C-alpha positions as CSV (number, residue, x, y, z in Angstrom):
1,N,-74.1,-26.1,163.8
2,A,-77.5,-27.7,163.7
3,S,-78.0,-30.5,161.2
4,V,-79.8,-29.6,158.0
5,P,-82.7,-31.7,156.7
6,T,-81.6,-34.9,155.1
7,S,-84.7,-35.0,152.9
8,M,-87.4,-32.7,151.7
9,R,-90.0,-35.4,152.5
10,G,-91.4,-35.5,156.0
11,I,-89.8,-32.2,157.0
12,R,-91.0,-30.7,160.3
13,S,-90.4,-27.5,162.2
14,C,-89.5,-27.2,165.9
15,K,-92.5,-25.3,167.4
16,R,-90.2,-23.2,169.6
17,C,-87.3,-22.2,167.4
18,G,-88.5,-23.0,163.9
19,I,-85.5,-25.1,162.8
20,L,-86.3,-27.6,160.1
21,K,-85.4,-31.3,160.0
22,T,-87.0,-34.6,159.3
23,L,-89.0,-36.4,162.0
24,E,-86.3,-39.0,162.1
25,Q,-83.6,-36.4,162.7
26,F,-85.6,-34.9,165.6
27,I,-86.0,-38.3,167.1
28,N,-82.3,-39.2,166.6
29,E,-80.7,-35.7,167.4
30,G,-83.4,-33.7,169.1
31,C,-83.4,-29.9,168.6
32,E,-79.9,-28.4,169.1
33,N,-81.5,-25.1,170.0
34,C,-84.0,-26.6,172.5
35,P,-82.4,-29.5,174.3
36,F,-84.6,-29.0,177.3
37,L,-87.6,-30.2,175.2
38,E,-86.0,-33.7,175.4
39,M,-87.0,-35.0,172.0
40,V,-84.0,-37.4,171.6
41,D,-85.3,-41.0,171.4
42,N,-88.8,-39.8,172.3
43,P,-91.1,-39.9,169.2
44,E,-94.2,-38.8,171.2
45,K,-92.4,-35.7,172.4
46,C,-91.1,-35.0,168.9
47,N,-94.8,-35.1,167.7
48,L,-95.8,-32.7,170.4
49,C,-92.9,-30.2,169.9
50,T,-92.7,-30.2,166.1
51,T,-95.2,-29.5,163.3
52,A,-95.5,-30.1,159.6
53,F,-97.4,-26.8,159.3
54,F,-94.9,-24.1,158.4
55,E,-94.4,-21.7,155.5
56,G,-91.2,-21.0,153.7
57,Q,-87.6,-21.7,154.7
58,T,-84.3,-19.9,154.8
59,A,-80.8,-21.2,155.4
60,I,-79.0,-19.2,158.1
61,M,-75.2,-19.5,158.0
62,D,-74.2,-16.7,160.4
63,P,-77.2,-16.0,162.7
64,R,-75.5,-13.1,164.5
65,E,-74.8,-11.2,161.3
66,S,-77.8,-12.2,159.2
67,W,-80.6,-9.6,158.7
68,A,-83.0,-12.6,158.0
69,A,-82.0,-14.2,161.3
70,K,-82.7,-11.0,163.1
71,W,-86.0,-10.5,161.3
72,L,-87.1,-14.1,162.2
73,R,-85.7,-13.7,165.8
74,V,-83.4,-16.7,165.4
75,D,-80.1,-14.6,165.7
76,T,-79.2,-16.3,169.0
77,Y,-79.7,-19.8,167.6
78,L,-77.3,-22.2,165.7
79,P,-76.8,-22.0,162.0
80,G,-79.3,-24.2,160.1
81,V,-82.5,-24.2,158.0
82,Y,-85.4,-22.3,159.6
83,A,-89.1,-21.9,158.8
84,I,-90.3,-18.4,157.9
85,S,-93.5,-19.0,159.9
86,V,-94.7,-21.9,162.1
87,T,-98.4,-22.8,162.7
88,G,-99.5,-24.8,165.7
89,Q,-99.5,-24.6,169.5
90,F,-97.8,-26.5,172.4
91,D,-99.8,-28.5,175.0
92,R,-100.4,-26.3,178.0
93,E,-97.9,-28.3,180.1
94,I,-95.1,-27.6,177.6
95,E,-96.1,-23.9,177.4
96,E,-95.9,-23.6,181.1
97,E,-92.4,-25.1,181.1
98,L,-91.3,-22.7,178.5
99,E,-92.8,-19.7,180.4
100,N,-91.0,-20.8,183.6
101,R,-87.7,-20.9,181.6
102,G,-88.5,-17.4,180.2
103,C,-88.5,-18.9,176.7
104,R,-90.4,-17.5,173.7
105,W,-91.7,-19.7,170.9
106,R,-92.4,-19.2,167.2
107,C,-95.5,-21.3,166.6
108,R,-98.8,-19.4,166.3
109,L,-102.3,-20.5,165.9
110,A,-103.6,-20.5,162.3
111,G,-105.0,-17.0,161.4
112,S,-103.1,-15.2,164.2
């Protein structure tokens, strides 16, 4: 399981998968769904790969069986707390890395 947010203050969303944690948790643990983003002990990378701009949240206990997880397209990720929508964009370099890996991401530009 992915860890759940330890506080509702300073909560952020992974731009790729939408999991919610505090910035400190991302720095200490990274993103369990996206280890290749290499956020552990890297505050700068955490700021590039997470955002405070998200709407809503849902706790997903059993992603493979949850209709909400399927609707959010997080049914292949670990149980955890996820944003309903994520606003932002990756730097071009990170987008290229994700494209090369065949990865999709959840963040979208505002208004799209």
